[in-house]
FIKOLZA-1660 file (N, C-alpha, C; in steps of 0.1 Angstrom, whole numbers, plus 5000, padded with zeros to 4 digits):
% residues 87
   i   px   py   pz ch aa at
   1 5026 4918 5010  A  X  N
   1 5013 4922 5011  A  X CA
   1 5006 4924 5000  A  X  C
   2 4994 4918 5001  A  X  N
   2 4984 4919 4990  A  X CA
   2 4977 4933 4989  A  X  C
   3 4976 4939 4977  A  X  N
   3 4971 4952 4977  A  X CA
   3 4957 4955 4984  A  X  C
   4 4948 4945 4985  A  X  N
   4 4937 4946 4991  A  X CA
   4 4937 4947 5006  A  X  C
   5 4947 4942 5012  A  X  N
   5 4951 4943 5027  A  X CA
   5 4957 4956 5030  A  X  C
   6 4961 4964 5021  A  X  N
   6 4968 4977 5024  A  X CA
   6 4957 4989 5025  A  X  C
   7 4957 4996 5036  A  X  N
   7 4948 5006 5037  A  X CA
   7 4953 5019 5034  A  X  C
   8 4948 5029 5027  A  X  N
   8 4955 5042 5023  A  X CA
   8 4947 5054 5030  A  X  C
   9 4954 5063 5034  A  X  N
   9 4948 5076 5041  A  X CA
   9 4959 5088 5039  A  X  C
  10 4955 5098 5044  A  X  N
  10 4962 5110 5045  A  X CA
  10 4974 5107 5053  A  X  C
  11 4985 5115 5051  A  X  N
  11 4996 5114 5059  A  X CA
  11 4993 5116 5074  A  X  C
  12 5001 5110 5083  A  X  N
  12 5000 5112 5096  A  X CA
  12 4990 5101 5104  A  X  C
  13 4985 5093 5095  A  X  N
  13 4977 5082 5103  A  X CA
  13 4986 5072 5109  A  X  C
  14 4982 5068 5121  A  X  N
  14 4992 5058 5126  A  X CA
  14 4990 5044 5121  A  X  C
  15 4999 5035 5124  A  X  N
  15 4998 5021 5121  A  X CA
  15 4989 5014 5130  A  X  C
  16 4981 5002 5124  A  X  N
  16 4972 4997 5134  A  X CA
  16 4981 4990 5144  A  X  C
  17 4976 4984 5156  A  X  N
  17 4983 4980 5167  A  X CA
  17 4992 4968 5162  A  X  C
  18 5004 4968 5165  A  X  N
  18 5015 4959 5160  A  X CA
  18 5015 4958 5147  A  X  C
  19 5010 4967 5138  A  X  N
  19 5010 4966 5123  A  X CA
  19 5020 4975 5116  A  X  C
  20 5020 4976 5103  A  X  N
  20 5030 4982 5096  A  X CA
  20 5024 4995 5089  A  X  C
  21 5033 5004 5087  A  X  N
  21 5031 5019 5081  A  X CA
  21 5042 5021 5072  A  X  C
  22 5038 5028 5061  A  X  N
  22 5048 5032 5051  A  X CA
  22 5042 5044 5043  A  X  C
  23 5049 5055 5043  A  X  N
  23 5047 5068 5037  A  X CA
  23 5049 5069 5024  A  X  C
  24 5043 5077 5017  A  X  N
  24 5046 5079 5002  A  X CA
  24 5039 5090 4996  A  X  C
  25 5038 5091 4983  A  X  N
  25 5032 5101 4976  A  X CA
  25 5023 5095 4967  A  X  C
  26 5010 5099 4965  A  X  N
  26 5000 5092 4957  A  X CA
  26 5004 5098 4942  A  X  C
  27 5008 5088 4935  A  X  N
  27 5013 5089 4920  A  X CA
  27 5000 5090 4912  A  X  C
  28 4990 5081 4914  A  X  N
  28 4980 5077 4903  A  X CA
  28 4969 5073 4910  A  X  C
  29 4957 5076 4906  A  X  N
  29 4945 5071 4912  A  X CA
  29 4936 5064 4898  A  X  C
  30 4933 5051 4899  A  X  N
  30 4927 5044 4887  A  X CA
  30 4913 5040 4893  A  X  C
  31 4903 5043 4886  A  X  N
  31 4887 5040 4889  A  X CA
  31 4885 5028 4879  A  X  C
  32 4883 5017 4887  A  X  N
  32 4881 5004 4877  A  X CA
  32 4866 4999 4882  A  X  C
  33 4855 5006 4881  A  X  N
  33 4843 5002 4883  A  X CA
  33 4839 5000 4898  A  X  C
  34 4838 4989 4903  A  X  N
  34 4835 4988 4917  A  X CA
  34 4846 4991 4926  A  X  C
  35 4860 4993 4921  A  X  N
  35 4872 4995 4931  A  X CA
  35 4878 5007 4926  A  X  C
  36 4887 5012 4933  A  X  N
  36 4898 5022 4930  A  X CA
  36 4910 5016 4934  A  X  C
  37 4919 5019 4924  A  X  N
  37 4934 5014 4927  A  X CA
  37 4943 5026 4928  A  X  C
  38 4950 5027 4938  A  X  N
  38 4959 5038 4942  A  X CA
  38 4974 5034 4938  A  X  C
  39 4982 5041 4932  A  X  N
  39 4996 5039 4931  A  X CA
  39 5003 5047 4938  A  X  C
  40 5012 5043 4947  A  X  N
  40 5018 5050 4957  A  X CA
  40 5034 5049 4955  A  X  C
  41 5040 5059 4955  A  X  N
  41 5055 5059 4952  A  X CA
  41 5062 5060 4967  A  X  C
  42 5069 5051 4972  A  X  N
  42 5075 5050 4985  A  X CA
  42 5090 5049 4985  A  X  C
  43 5098 5049 4995  A  X  N
  43 5113 5048 4994  A  X CA
  43 5115 5033 4991  A  X  C
  44 5105 5025 4992  A  X  N
  44 5110 5010 4986  A  X CA
  44 5104 5006 4974  A  X  C
  45 5099 5017 4968  A  X  N
  45 5092 5014 4952  A  X CA
  45 5078 5018 4952  A  X  C
  46 5072 5014 4941  A  X  N
  46 5057 5017 4939  A  X CA
  46 5048 5006 4946  A  X  C
  47 5040 5010 4955  A  X  N
  47 5030 5001 4961  A  X CA
  47 5016 5004 4956  A  X  C
  48 5008 4992 4955  A  X  N
  48 4995 4994 4951  A  X CA
  48 4985 4991 4963  A  X  C
  49 4975 5000 4963  A  X  N
  49 4965 4996 4973  A  X CA
  49 4951 4996 4965  A  X  C
  50 4940 4989 4970  A  X  N
  50 4926 4988 4964  A  X CA
  50 4918 4993 4975  A  X  C
  51 4907 5000 4971  A  X  N
  51 4896 5002 4979  A  X CA
  51 4883 5000 4971  A  X  C
  52 4875 4992 4978  A  X  N
  52 4862 4989 4972  A  X CA
  52 4854 5003 4973  A  X  C
  53 4848 5008 4962  A  X  N
  53 4841 5021 4961  A  X CA
  53 4830 5021 4972  A  X  C
  54 4824 5011 4976  A  X  N
  54 4812 5012 4988  A  X CA
  54 4819 5015 5001  A  X  C
  55 4832 5012 5002  A  X  N
  55 4839 5013 5015  A  X CA
  55 4839 5030 5018  A  X  C
  56 4839 5037 5011  A  X  N
  56 4840 5051 5012  A  X CA
  56 4854 5056 5016  A  X  C
  57 4857 5064 5026  A  X  N
  57 4871 5069 5029  A  X CA
  57 4873 5082 5024  A  X  C
  58 4885 5088 5030  A  X  N
  58 4887 5102 5026  A  X CA
  58 4890 5103 5011  A  X  C
  59 4888 5114 5005  A  X  N
  59 4892 5118 4991  A  X CA
  59 4906 5120 4991  A  X  C
  60 4914 5114 4982  A  X  N
  60 4928 5116 4982  A  X CA
  60 4931 5120 4967  A  X  C
  61 4941 5129 4966  A  X  N
  61 4943 5135 4953  A  X CA
  61 4957 5131 4950  A  X  C
  62 4960 5129 4938  A  X  N
  62 4974 5126 4930  A  X CA
  62 4984 5136 4935  A  X  C
  63 4995 5133 4940  A  X  N
  63 5006 5142 4943  A  X CA
  63 5006 5146 4958  A  X  C
  64 4997 5141 4964  A  X  N
  64 4995 5143 4980  A  X CA
  64 5002 5134 4988  A  X  C
  65 5005 5137 5000  A  X  N
  65 5013 5127 5009  A  X CA
  65 5003 5119 5014  A  X  C
  66 5006 5106 5015  A  X  N
  66 4998 5095 5019  A  X CA
  66 5005 5086 5029  A  X  C
  67 4997 5078 5037  A  X  N
  67 5002 5067 5045  A  X CA
  67 4995 5053 5042  A  X  C
  68 5004 5043 5040  A  X  N
  68 4997 5029 5039  A  X CA
  68 4998 5021 5051  A  X  C
  69 4991 5015 5055  A  X  N
  69 4989 5006 5066  A  X CA
  69 4983 4993 5065  A  X  C
  70 4990 4983 5072  A  X  N
  70 4983 4970 5072  A  X CA
  70 4985 4962 5085  A  X  C
  71 4976 4954 5087  A  X  N
  71 4978 4947 5100  A  X CA
  71 4987 4935 5100  A  X  C
  72 4993 4931 5110  A  X  N
  72 5005 4923 5110  A  X CA
  72 5001 4909 5103  A  X  C
  73 4990 4904 5103  A  X  N
  73 4986 4892 5096  A  X CA
  73 4984 4895 5082  A  X  C
  74 4987 4907 5077  A  X  N
  74 4984 4910 5063  A  X CA
  74 4997 4909 5054  A  X  C
  75 5008 4904 5060  A  X  N
  75 5019 4903 5052  A  X CA
  75 5026 4890 5056  A  X  C
  76 5034 4884 5045  A  X  N
  76 5042 4874 5046  A  X CA
  76 5055 4876 5039  A  X  C
  77 5064 4868 5047  A  X  N
  77 5079 4867 5044  A  X CA
  77 5082 4855 5034  A  X  C
  78 5086 4860 5020  A  X  N
  78 5090 4849 5011  A  X CA
  78 5103 4847 5010  A  X  C
  79 5109 4835 5010  A  X  N
  79 5122 4830 5009  A  X CA
  79 5128 4833 4995  A  X  C
  80 5139 4840 4997  A  X  N
  80 5147 4842 4983  A  X CA
  80 5155 4827 4978  A  X  C
  81 5158 4829 4965  A  X  N
  81 5166 4817 4959  A  X CA
  81 5181 4818 4965  A  X  C
  82 5188 4806 4965  A  X  N
  82 5201 4806 4968  A  X CA
  82 5210 4812 4959  A  X  C
  83 5221 4818 4962  A  X  N
  83 5229 4822 4953  A  X CA
  83 5236 4812 4944  A  X  C
  84 5238 4816 4931  A  X  N
  84 5244 4805 4923  A  X CA
  84 5259 4803 4928  A  X  C
  85 5264 4790 4926  A  X  N
  85 5279 4786 4931  A  X CA
  85 5288 4794 4921  A  X  C
  86 5299 4797 4928  A  X  N
  86 5309 4804 4919  A  X CA
  86 5321 4794 4916  A  X  C
  87 5326 4794 4905  A  X  N
  87 5336 4784 4901  A  X CA
  87 5350 4790 4904  A  X  C
% end
């Protein structure tokens, strides 16, 4: 999932229809000029989300519980490499 496809909001927000949802804790907020980068610690590791500053949205504080959502067409499955042969 590309970070720009992930939406972030306060905990309790539902997933988009047929979309995905992942809860976590907002670890860090980084302001980068025209966009804000959110670092969220989840059960599957750290996930990044971007928000353009002109989009607005709820104010989120580090340490707070958040939910990440994305539409079904926002993710791709990548094939892994084959295991190495054993001798």
